DOMARSE-764776 format. One record per residue (C-alpha): residue in one letter; x, z, y; residue number from 0. Coordinates in steps of 0.5 Angstrom, whole numbers, plus 500, padded with zeros to 3 digits. Each point is the difference from the previous one (the first is absolute). Layout:
BEGIN
REC  res  east   up  north    n
REC    A     X    Z      Y  NUM
...
# end
This chain:
BEGIN
REC  res  east   up  north    n
REC    X   580  559    329    0
REC    X   503  506    505    1
REC    X   501  501    507    2
REC    X   507  503    503    3
REC    X   498  503    506    4
REC    X   502  507    503    5
REC    X   494  504    503    6
REC    X   500  507    502    7
REC    X   494  504    499    8
REC    X   496  499    506    9
REC    X   501  492    499   10
REC    X   497  501    493   11
REC    X   494  504    502   12
REC    X   498  495    506   13
REC    X   501  494    495   14
REC    X   496  504    495   15
REC    X   494  501    505   16
REC    X   501  493    503   17
REC    X   499  497    493   18
REC    X   494  505    498   19
REC    X   496  498    507   20
REC    X   501  493    499   21
REC    X   498  500    492   22
REC    X   494  504    503   23
REC    X   498  495    506   24
REC    X   503  494    499   25
REC    X   502  500    507   26
REC    X   507  500    503   27
REC    X   502  507    502   28
REC    X   502  503    507   29
REC    X   504  506    502   30
REC    X   494  504    503   31
REC    X   496  499    494   32
REC    X   505  503    495   33
REC    X   501  506    506   34
REC    X   492  501    500   35
REC    X   499  500    492   36
REC    X   506  502    497   37
REC    X   504  507    501   38
REC    X   506  497    502   39
REC    X   502  505    505   40
REC    X   503  495    504   41
REC    X   498  497    507   42
REC    X   498  492    499   43
REC    X   506  498    504   44
REC    X   504  503    494   45
REC    X   496  497    495   46
REC    X   501  493    504   47
REC    X   507  501    499   48
REC    X   500  501    493   49
REC    X   495  494    499   50
REC    X   505  496    504   51
REC    X   506  502    495   52
REC    X   495  499    494   53
REC    X   499  493    503   54
REC    X   507  498    501   55
REC    X   502  503    493   56
REC    X   494  494    497   57
REC    X   495  506    498   58
REC    X   495  498    505   59
REC    X   498  494    504   60
REC    X   496  498    506   61
REC    X   495  495    498   62
REC    X   499  499    508   63
REC    X   504  502    506   64
REC    X   495  504    502   65
REC    X   498  503    494   66
REC    X   502  506    496   67
REC    X   504  500    494   68
REC    X   498  498    492   69
REC    X   504  501    494   70
REC    X   505  495    497   71
REC    X   501  499    493   72
REC    X   507  504    501   73
REC    X   496  506    503   74
REC    X   495  500    494   75
REC    X   506  500    495   76
REC    X   503  506    504   77
REC    X   493  503    500   78
REC    X   499  499    492   79
REC    X   507  502    498   80
REC    X   501  506    505   81
REC    X   494  503    503   82
REC    X   494  500    495   83
REC    X   498  503    493   84
REC    X   495  497    496   85
REC    X   493  504    501   86
REC    X   499  505    494   87
REC    X   493  501    502   88
REC    X   498  493    499   89
REC    X   504  499    494   90
REC    X   496  505    497   91
REC    X   494  497    502   92
REC    X   502  494    497   93
REC    X   502  503    493   94
REC    X   493  503    500   95
REC    X   496  494    501   96
REC    X   504  496    496   97
REC    X   500  505    494   98
REC    X   492  500    499   99
REC    X   501  493    497  100
REC    X   505  502    495  101
REC    X   493  503    497  102
REC    X   496  497    494  103
REC    X   501  497    494  104
REC    X   500  492    502  105
REC    X   507  499    503  106
REC    X   501  494    503  107
REC    X   507  500    504  108
REC    X   498  493    504  109
REC    X   494  503    502  110
REC    X   504  507    502  111
REC    X   504  496    504  112
REC    X   495  496    504  113
REC    X   497  507    501  114
REC    X   506  503    502  115
REC    X   501  494    505  116
REC    X   494  501    503  117
REC    X   501  508    501  118
REC    X   507  498    503  119
REC    X   497  495    505  120
REC    X   494  505    502  121
REC    X   505  506    501  122
REC    X   505  496    504  123
REC    X   496  495    504  124
REC    X   505  494    497  125
REC    X   501  495    495  126
REC    X   502  502    493  127
REC    X   504  496    495  128
REC    X   501  502    493  129
REC    X   503  497    495  130
REC    X   498  500    492  131
REC    X   505  503    496  132
REC    X   505  496    497  133
REC    X   500  500    492  134
REC    X   505  506    497  135
REC    X   501  495    494  136
REC    X   504  495    504  137
REC    X   507  500    498  138
REC    X   506  496    501  139
REC    X   501  496    494  140
REC    X   506  495    502  141
REC    X   504  499    506  142
REC    X   505  493    500  143
REC    X   505  498    506  144
REC    X   501  493    500  145
REC    X   504  496    505  146
REC    X   497  495    505  147
REC    X   505  499    505  148
REC    X   507  502    502  149
REC    X   499  507    502  150
REC    X   493  501    498  151
REC    X   496  502    494  152
REC    X   493  500    498  153
REC    X   498  507    497  154
REC    X   494  499    495  155
REC    X   496  506    498  156
REC    X   495  500    494  157
REC    X   495  506    499  158
REC    X   497  502    493  159
REC    X   493  496    503  160
REC    X   505  494    500  161
REC    X   499  500    507  162
REC    X   506  496    504  163
REC    X   503  501    506  164
REC    X   506  496    503  165
REC    X   505  503    506  166
REC    X   506  496    503  167
REC    X   505  504    502  168
REC    X   507  500    503  169
REC    X   506  501    495  170
REC    X   506  505    503  171
REC    X   504  496    505  172
REC    X   507  497    497  173
REC    X   506  497    503  174
REC    X   500  493    502  175
REC    X   507  499    499  176
REC    X   498  502    492  177
REC    X   494  497    499  178
REC    X   497  503    493  179
REC    X   500  496    494  180
REC    X   493  497    498  181
REC    X   500  502    493  182
REC    X   503  507    501  183
REC    X   494  501    505  184
REC    X   495  498    495  185
REC    X   504  505    495  186
REC    X   499  505    505  187
REC    X   493  499    501  188
REC    X   498  500    493  189
REC    X   504  507    499  190
REC    X   496  503    506  191
REC    X   494  497    497  192
REC    X   501  504    494  193
REC    X   502  506    503  194
REC    X   494  500    505  195
REC    X   495  499    494  196
REC    X   503  505    496  197
REC    X   500  505    506  198
REC    X   493  498    502  199
REC    X   496  498    494  200
REC    X   494  504    499  201
REC    X   500  503    507  202
REC    X   494  500    505  203
REC    X   501  498    507  204
REC    X   499  507    502  205
REC    X   505  503    496  206
REC    X   506  495    503  207
REC    X   499  504    507  208
REC    X   504  506    497  209
REC    X   505  496    496  210
REC    X   507  502    502  211
REC    X   505  494    500  212
REC    X   506  504    502  213
REC    X   503  501    493  214
REC    X   501  493    498  215
REC    X   505  498    495  216
REC    X   506  498    503  217
REC    X   499  493    498  218
REC    X   494  499    505  219
REC    X   503  504    506  220
REC    X   501  494    504  221
REC    X   493  498    499  222
REC    X   497  507    502  223
REC    X   497  498    507  224
REC    X   497  494    497  225
REC    X   497  504    494  226
REC    X   497  504    506  227
REC    X   497  494    503  228
REC    X   497  498    493  229
REC    X   497  507    500  230
REC    X   497  500    507  231
REC    X   497  493    498  232
REC    X   497  503    493  233
REC    X   497  506    504  234
REC    X   496  495    504  235
REC    X   493  499    497  236
REC    X   500  494    496  237
REC    X   497  494    504  238
REC    X   495  499    494  239
REC    X   497  507    501  240
REC    X   497  498    507  241
REC    X   494  496    496  242
REC    X   497  508    500  243
REC    X   496  500    506  244
REC    X   501  505    506  245
REC    X   494  504    501  246
REC    X   498  500    507  247
REC    X   495  505    503  248
REC    X   498  502    507  249
REC    X   501  493    504  250
REC    X   494  502    504  251
REC    X   503  507    502  252
REC    X   506  496    503  253
REC    X   496  495    504  254
REC    X   497  506    504  255
REC    X   507  501    503  256
REC    X   502  497    507  257
REC    X   506  497    498  258
REC    X   496  495    495  259
REC    X   496  497    506  260
REC    X   503  494    500  261
REC    X   497  495    495  262
REC    X   506  496    498  263
REC    X   504  506    498  264
REC    X   495  503    496  265
REC    X   499  493    496  266
REC    X   508  500    499  267
REC    X   499  507    497  268
REC    X   494  498    496  269
REC    X   503  494    497  270
REC    X   506  504    498  271
REC    X   496  505    496  272
REC    X   496  495    497  273
REC    X   504  494    499  274
REC    X   507  502    500  275
REC    X   501  506    496  276
REC    X   506  498    496  277
REC    X   504  501    507  278
REC    X   496  507    501  279
REC    X   501  503    493  280
REC    X   508  501    500  281
REC    X   499  504    507  282
REC    X   494  505    497  283
REC    X   504  501    493  284
REC    X   506  502    502  285
REC    X   504  504    495  286
REC    X   502  507    502  287
REC    X   506  501    505  288
REC    X   500  492    501  289
REC    X   498  501    508  290
REC    X   500  507    502  291
REC    X   503  506    496  292
REC    X   498  505    505  293
REC    X   493  500    498  294
REC    X   496  498    494  295
REC    X   495  496    504  296
REC    X   503  494    503  297
REC    X   499  498    507  298
REC    X   501  493    503  299
REC    X   498  500    507  300
REC    X   499  494    504  301
REC    X   506  495    500  302
REC    X   503  504    494  303
REC    X   494  495    496  304
REC    X   503  494    498  305
REC    X   494  496    500  306
REC    X   497  498    507  307
REC    X   493  502    500  308
REC    X   502  507    498  309
REC    X   505  501    506  310
REC    X   495  503    504  311
REC    X   498  505    494  312
REC    X   503  505    496  313
REC    X   500  501    493  314
REC    X   500  506    496  315
REC    X   501  500    493  316
REC    X   502  504    494  317
REC    X   500  499    492  318
REC    X   496  503    495  319
REC    X   503  501    493  320
REC    X   499  500    493  321
REC    X   505  504    495  322
REC    X   504  501    506  323
REC    X   501  493    502  324
REC    X   497  496    506  325
REC    X   495  495    498  326
REC    X   496  499    506  327
REC    X   499  502    507  328
REC    X   495  502    505  329
REC    X   500  498    508  330
REC    X   497  501    507  331
REC    X   501  494    504  332
REC    X   498  502    508  333
REC    X   502  499    507  334
REC    X   507  503    502  335
REC    X   495  504    504  336
REC    X   499  504    494  337
REC    X   499  508    499  338
REC    X   506  500    495  339
REC    X   500  507    498  340
REC    X   493  499    497  341
REC    X   502  493    497  342
REC    X   506  502    496  343
REC    X   496  506    498  344
REC    X   494  496    497  345
REC    X   505  495    497  346
REC    X   504  505    496  347
REC    X   494  504    498  348
REC    X   497  494    497  349
REC    X   506  498    497  350
REC    X   500  506    496  351
REC    X   493  500    498  352
REC    X   501  493    497  353
REC    X   506  503    496  354
REC    X   496  505    498  355
REC    X   494  496    498  356
REC    X   505  495    496  357
REC    X   503  506    496  358
REC    X   493  501    497  359
REC    X   500  493    498  360
REC    X   501  500    492  361
# end
């Protein structure tokens, strides 16, 4: 998600200072506090004017009429996208702590993940979520398109582990004045099925990300958009992969944050983490460039999260790789009042560490 708001340098500086102070204190921020604690070189009246502009732009809001301002999700989004850089110092600190676990002959990758999760939650103060690596041997074996209703088809996918997944999709629209002949549709679906199987058989899901469909044979040109939809569906993690649990660490760390003082909110979040990981899994394991192409780590802030228990939280995640293909993901889940430059650096450093560790698995 991006926010298209034009801000001058002063407004950007005041937004940055407001967010930094709110992150540190969890208290609404006033103009006098900013004038006193930050070198803004302007009067409190000028700061108030700028804060009013930021509020009208939807980047700040007042929780109460007489209170100071707090950042909105859109304000945090501009802060993340434009106003900060990941902390190199903290990233190097995480790399040093994590690299100690690469030593020794008794290598157990799952134990390594648990140790990494604990280190990450301790350094960040938030919940750590790590998915176990998806097997590199899982490859597409067969694809079949079957008509299930006028204009609707089912895509059936079979892997070399004989796992199956079915996806119902819409066919390209056709003219109502010239409805297609059912027999002709079945014949074309069979041709497409054969084409997809020959094109994709033996490929891993990770490899599908980089496939180029722009050079389709002329006979398939009318199905170009449909085939792109097929590819998008195939690059989502297989539903059967959710049987692999998400390793969760640092719940106690998160409960110390004032945003989680309400019992009901905590219960909803814990239920999601413990009982509904199949909903959480696709948000954590995002293939590269699927959400935020400007930075390796994906940052979902507040309402950008589709799951209600997470809409007061931020999820920062990045994939780790084996043989240059994404096989798992590491993430931090915390309040939107998060020190983002630290969280992003920690997640990226941990993802790099896990990639390095997997390269040592023979």
